[in-house]
N, C-alpha and C positions, 0 to 999 in steps of 0.2 A: 375798779373800772365799771362803768355803767353798762350792764349787759344788754340794755335795750338800744345802745348806740354803738355803731361800729367804730373801731379804732381808725382815726384819721390817717390817711396815707398821703404824705406830701408828694410822693412819686405819682400817684394817681391824679392829684390836683394839677401837678405840672404838666402831665401828659394831655389832659383835656384842655388846659389853658393854652397849650401850644398848638393844638389842632382841634377846631370845633367838630371835625368829622372823625375824630379818633374813635376806634372801636372801644376804647376804654370808657366812653360815655355809657355803654351798656352796663359796665361794672358799677359806674357811679349811680345810675338809675336803680340798679338792683340793690345796692347797699343803702342808698339814701332815700329811695321812694318811701319805704315804710316810716323812716324818720320824719320826713316832711308831713306824712299823713298824721303822725302822732302830734306834731306841732300844730297842725290844722285843728285837730280834735281839741287840744288845750285852748287854742286861741278862739275857736268857734264857740266853746262853752261859755265864753264871757259875753256873748250877745246872741243875736238870732241864729238858731242852728243852721249850719251850712248843709245844703242839699248835696246829693251825690254828684250832680253835674258841676256844682260850685267847687267841690273838693277836687274833682278830676281836672278842672280848668286851672285851679290854683296850684296843683302839683306841677302842671306843665309850665305855668307862669314862673314858678319858683326856679325850675331848671333853666328856663330862658334867662331869668335875672342872673343866676349864677354864671351861665355861659357868657353873658355880656360883661360881668364883673371880673371874671377870673384872669383875663390877660394882665390886669393891673393889680391883682390880688396877691398878697404875700402871706402865706400861712406862718404865723409866729405863735406857738403855744403860749409863750410868755405874755402875749397880749390878749389872750382869750381863746376859748375852744371853738372849733369849727361848728359844733352843735349850736353854740350861742349865735354865731353868724347866721346859720340857717334859720334859727328861730326868729331872728330879727327880720330877715327877708320875708318869711311867712307872715309875721305880724304886720309888716308894712303893706303887704299885698292885700291882706284881709281888710285892713283899715281903709285902703284905697277903694276896694270893691264896695264897702259899705258906704263910703262917702259918695261914690258914683250912684249907688242905688237911692240914697237919700236925696240926691240932686235931681233924679228923674224917677219919682215914685210911680209914674204911670208905666214905666218900662221895666217890668219885673220878669218878662219872659226872656229866656236865654236866646243866644244867637241861633241855636239849633232848634229852638222851640221846646227844649227839654226841661228847662229850669222852672220850678214852681213859681206861680204868680204871687205877689203880695196879697194879703187878704182883701184889700180894698179894690183889687183889680177884677173886673167882671170878665166873664168868658168872651163877651163881644170885644172888649178892649184887648184881651190877649190875642184873639184872632186877628184884630186889626193891626196890632203891633207886629205879629208874625208876618203879615202881608207887607208891612213897611220894610221889615228886615229883608224879606225875599226880593222886593223891588230894589232895595239898595245893593244887595249882593249881586243881583243881575247887572246893575250898572258898573259895579266894581270889576266884576269878571270880564265885562265887555270893554270897558274904557281905560282901566288902569294898566300899568306896564308890568303885569305879571306874565311870566313865560307860559307857554302852553303846558309845559311839564308841571309848573307850580299849580296851575288851575286844575290839572288832572289829579294831582296829589290832594288838593283841598277837597275836591268833589268826592274822591274815594274815602278820605278819612272822616270828613265832617258830614257831607250830604248822604253818603252811603253808609255812614256809621261803621266803618271798618277799623279794626285795631291798628294803631300806628305801626306796630311791628310787621303786620301783614302788608301794609301799604309800602313801608320802607323796603321790604324784601322785593316787592314787585317792581319798584322804581329804582332799585339798586342804590339806596341811600340809608343813612342812619336814622333811627327813630327820632332822635333829637331834631334832625332836619325837617321831618314831617311836622313836628310841633312848631318849628319856626315858621314854616309856610302857613300853618293855621293861624298863628299869631299875627303875621303880617296882613293876611287877608281880613281877619276880623277887625284889626285896627283900622284898616281902610274902610270897612263897612261902618264902623262907629263914626269915623270922620265924615263919611258921606251923609249919614243920618244927621249929624250935627250941622253940616252945611245946609241941609234942607229945613232946619229949624227945630230939630229935636231938643226938648228942654225949654223952647221958647214958644212954640206953637201948640195948640191943642192937638191931640192925637189924630183927630179926623182931618184937620188941616194939613198935618204932616203927610198923611196918607194921600190926600188929594194932590199935594205938590209933587209927590213921587209919581203918582199916576200920570199927571200932566207931563212931567218930564219923559216918562216912558212913551206916551203917545207922540210926543214931539220927536223922539228918537226913532219911532216906527210909525210914521204918518200913514 
């Protein structure tokens, strides 16, 4: 048996597949979090090194992908090991992240402003991109159909940089639900930026379009 990989528990997989809010998700995260990080280390070694913020985001994205897939997932050891499935999920997420970065080389700063910029990105561009993200986030939190509770969870976890476990305890929810809120809000922000021309407009024009929309919202 591979001592670096926990024995797969079909009972655990069935429990979290049946209930996205199951407390067994804590067991899953404890068992498989280190495994996902090892998969990320191996996958990341094949290209540009992944920063700490990238790795944390990709761990969360992996768990979200597993959560979405598990209701229709049937674990059959004869068809392959669960470790292989997880490694495939991680590899696909890393490849998608790198495709997105290649498609928008000027946007190398993370949603929270933590991720390192690509070498060609200047400090001024990083600052301008962060302002664009902040403006888009303000629009999302103001205009999209997120509940007040979801907005509060997002602010606590992402903007206040509090651990998911602490936020989950305060709001009486599972840590996985905190990650899901973060994922939904950040996806909305990406869509908002794309709607305003990210990837098509120069960064300065994107910033001006967002500023103009903000002035119109608050004349």
